[in-house]
C-alpha positions in Angstrom: -2.5 8.5 7.6 0.0 5.7 7.7 -0.8 4.0 11.0 2.4 2.0 11.0 5.6 2.2 13.0 8.8 3.2 11.3 10.4 -0.2 12.3 7.7 -2.2 10.5 7.8 0.1 7.5 11.6 -0.5 7.3 11.2 -4.2 7.7 8.6 -4.5 4.9 10.1 -2.1 2.4 12.5 -4.6 0.7 9.5 -7.0 0.3 7.3 -4.1 -1.0 10.0 -3.1 -3.5 10.3 -6.6 -4.9 6.6 -7.1 -5.0 5.8 -3.9 -7.0 4.4 -4.9 -10.4 7.0 -4.1 -13.1 4.4 -3.8 -15.9 2.4 -1.2 -13.8 5.6 0.8 -13.1 6.4 0.7 -16.8 2.9 2.1 -17.6 3.6 5.0 -15.1 6.9 5.7 -16.7 5.6 5.6 -20.2 2.7 7.9 -19.4 5.1 10.7 -18.4 8.1 10.1 -20.7 7.4 13.3 -22.6 6.9 15.5 -19.5 10.0 17.4 -18.7 9.0 18.1 -15.2 6.6 16.1 -13.0 4.7 17.1 -9.9 3.8 14.2 -7.7 1.6 14.0 -4.5 2.2 10.9 -2.5 -0.7 10.1 -0.1 0.1 8.4 3.3 3.8 8.4 2.4 5.1 6.7 5.5 8.9 6.8 5.4 8.9 7.5 1.6 8.9 4.0 0.0 7.0 5.2 -3.1 9.4 8.0 -3.6 12.3 5.6 -3.5 10.6 3.2 -5.8 9.5 5.6 -8.4 12.1 8.4 -8.8 14.5 6.4 -11.0 11.6 5.6 -13.5 10.6 9.2 -14.0 12.3 12.1 -15.9 14.9 13.8 -13.7 13.0 17.0 -12.9 10.6 16.0 -10.1 8.7 17.8 -7.4 7.3 15.5 -4.7 4.7 16.5 -2.1 4.8 13.9 0.6 1.6 13.7 2.7 1.1 12.0 6.1 -0.3 12.8 9.5 2.6 11.3 11.3 5.2 14.0 11.6 8.0 11.5 12.6 7.4 9.4 9.5 7.1 12.6 7.3 10.4 13.8 8.5 12.1 10.5 7.7 10.5 10.5 4.2 11.5 14.1 3.5 15.1 13.2 4.4 15.4 10.4 1.7 18.6 10.8 -0.2 17.9 11.8 -3.8 19.2 13.6 -6.8 19.5 17.4 -6.8 16.8 17.5 -9.5 14.2 15.9 -7.2 12.7 18.3 -4.7 10.6 17.1 -1.8 8.2 18.9 0.5 6.5 17.3 3.5 2.8 18.2 4.0 1.1 17.1 7.3 -2.5 16.3 6.5 -5.1 14.2 8.1 -6.3 12.4 5.0 -9.5 11.1 6.7 -10.8 14.7 6.9 -8.7 16.9 4.6 -8.1 14.9 1.5 -8.9 17.9 -0.7 -6.1 19.9 1.0 -3.6 17.2 0.0 -4.5 17.6 -3.6 -4.5 21.4 -3.8 -2.4 23.0 -6.5 -1.0 21.8 -9.7 -0.5 18.0 -9.7 0.6 15.6 -12.5 0.4 12.3 -10.6 -1.0 11.0 -7.4 0.6 8.0 -5.8 -0.1 5.9 -2.7 1.0 2.5 -1.3 -0.6 0.2 1.1 -3.5 2.6 1.9 -6.6 1.7 -0.1 -7.5 -1.5 1.8 -7.6 0.6 5.0 -10.2 3.1 3.9 -14.0 3.0 3.9 -16.2 2.9 0.8 -17.3 6.6 1.2 -13.7 7.7 1.5 -12.6 5.6 -1.5 -15.4 7.2 -3.6 -14.3 10.7 -2.4 -10.7 9.9 -3.5 -11.9 8.7 -6.9 -14.1 11.8 -7.4 -11.5 14.3 -6.4 -8.9 12.7 -8.7 -11.2 12.3 -11.6 -12.5 15.8 -11.3 -8.9 17.1 -11.7 -8.2 14.5 -14.5 -5.1 13.3 -12.6 -3.6 9.8 -13.0 -3.3 7.6 -9.9 -0.6 5.0 -9.2 -1.7 2.8 -6.3 0.6 0.0 -5.1 0.4 -2.9 -2.7 -3.4 -3.0 -1.9 -4.1 -6.2 -0.1 -6.6 -8.4 -2.0 -7.4 -11.2 0.5 -5.1 -14.0 -0.7 -2.8 -15.5 1.8 -0.9 -18.8 1.5 1.4 -20.5 4.0 3.5 -23.4 3.1 3.3 -25.9 4.7 -0.3 -25.6 5.8 -1.6 -25.7 9.4 -5.0 -26.9 10.6 -5.8 -23.5 12.1 -4.7 -21.4 9.0 -8.3 -21.0 7.9 -9.5 -19.7 11.3 -6.6 -17.3 11.7 -6.9 -15.9 8.2 -10.7 -15.6 8.4 -10.1 -13.6 11.6 -7.5 -11.4 10.0 -9.7 -10.7 7.0 -12.6 -9.8 9.3 -10.3 -7.4 11.1 -9.4 -5.8 7.8 -13.0 -4.5 7.7 -12.7 -2.7 11.0 -12.3 1.1 11.3 -8.6 2.1 10.5 -9.4 5.8 10.9 -11.5 6.3 7.8 -14.6 4.5 8.8 -15.3 0.7 8.3 -12.6 -0.4 5.9 -13.3 -2.2 2.6 -10.2 -4.4 3.2 -9.6 -6.8 0.3 -12.6 -5.5 -1.7 -11.1 -2.0 -2.0 -8.8 -2.5 -5.0 -11.4 -4.1 -7.2 -14.0 -1.4 -6.3 -11.7 1.5 -7.1 -10.4 -0.1 -10.4 -14.0 -0.6 -11.6 -14.9 3.0 -10.6 -12.0 4.5 -12.5 -12.9 2.4 -15.6 -16.5 3.6 -15.4 -15.2 7.2 -15.3 -13.3 6.6 -18.6 -9.8 6.0 -17.2 -7.5 3.5 -18.7 -6.3 1.1 -16.1 -3.2 -1.1 -16.0 -3.2 -3.6 -13.1 -1.2 -6.6 -11.9 -0.4 -8.7 -8.9 2.2 -7.4 -6.4 2.4 -10.3 -3.9 4.7 -10.4 -0.9 6.9 -13.5 -1.2 8.8 -14.7 1.8 10.9 -17.8 2.0 12.5 -19.8 4.9 15.3 -17.3 5.2 13.0 -14.3 5.7 12.5 -15.1 9.4 12.1 -11.6 10.9 9.6 -10.6 8.2 7.5 -13.8 8.5 7.6 -13.7 12.3 6.2 -10.1 12.3 3.5 -11.0 9.8 2.5 -14.1 11.7 2.2 -12.0 14.9 0.0 -9.5 13.1 -2.3 -12.2 11.8 -2.6 -13.8 15.2 -3.2 -10.5 16.9 -5.9 -9.5 14.5 -7.6 -12.9 14.8 -7.6 -12.7 18.5 -9.1 -9.2 18.4 -11.9 -10.6 16.3 -12.8 -13.2 19.0 -10.7 -16.3 18.1 -9.9 -18.1 21.4 -6.5 -17.3 22.9 -5.5 -21.0 23.0 -6.1 -21.2 19.2 -4.0 -18.2 18.4 -1.2 -19.2 20.8 -1.1 -22.8 19.4 -1.1 -21.6 15.8 1.6 -19.1 16.4 3.8 -21.6 18.3 3.6 -24.2 15.5 4.2 -21.5 12.8 7.3 -20.3 14.6 8.6 -23.8 15.0 8.3 -24.3 11.2 10.0 -21.0 10.7 12.8 -21.9 13.0 13.2 -25.3 11.2 13.6 -23.5 7.8 10.3 -24.9 6.6 8.0 -21.9 6.3 7.1 -19.8 3.2 4.5 -17.2 2.8 2.6 -15.4 0.0 0.3 -12.4 0.7 -1.7 -11.2 -2.3 -1.6 -7.5 -3.3 -2.6 -5.6 -6.5 -0.9 -2.6 -8.1 -2.7 -0.4 -10.6 -2.2 2.8 -12.7 -5.3 4.6 -13.7 -4.9 7.4 -16.3 -7.5 9.6 -17.9 -7.7 8.7 -21.6 -6.8 11.3 -24.2 -4.7 13.4 -22.0 -1.4 11.7 -21.8 
């Protein structure tokens, strides 16, 4: 499941790419440097941002299985330009119900981006168990961790962001979502299972020139807060003031995310 439009995924991809934690990416690359050929399963692939971010860091011979339940996004991802030594197969799977089917067959690495904060605790545990049972490493990028900072501040920032974070815990198709708690939960779980974990921040950073991106993010925050019961007047006033700051070249934004790479010890 991706749950996002192709337009939004295209808008956010440059920010995602810049945000990805270099030390975590280095750990992924180092773990597979002696492997001549690597088989990767990318869960909730969207339009293929993880494929585009990771292929250059792995050995040339790569076989990617891209998994999503949105056939349109899956087709876009599978059409990503790539070297002849990188093969890609699209696999339509409803991850909420058929996670095991996505992991069938020989797999060297599982990847995902911007997924874990959308899933429930039981699903997160299921993912952890399925990966650990197969002794597969996991590279998970861009999990939202609850940190948001606007500059300059606005009197209604707190209410808007409280509403957004409450909305993060609603059902996104996997049951009540863990939201910002997901990444710390899964890292702790993998550590308890004997995995070595490399982690680091992967925050979105947007400055005054990033108007389209900031505007879209602001609209998402306001819509989520309104859905959680914040009065319409408050959301409209906040959004109006924020857009005025953006138009005046005075708005900057940081949204906190975490990347991690969890690898079974003694096998790589």
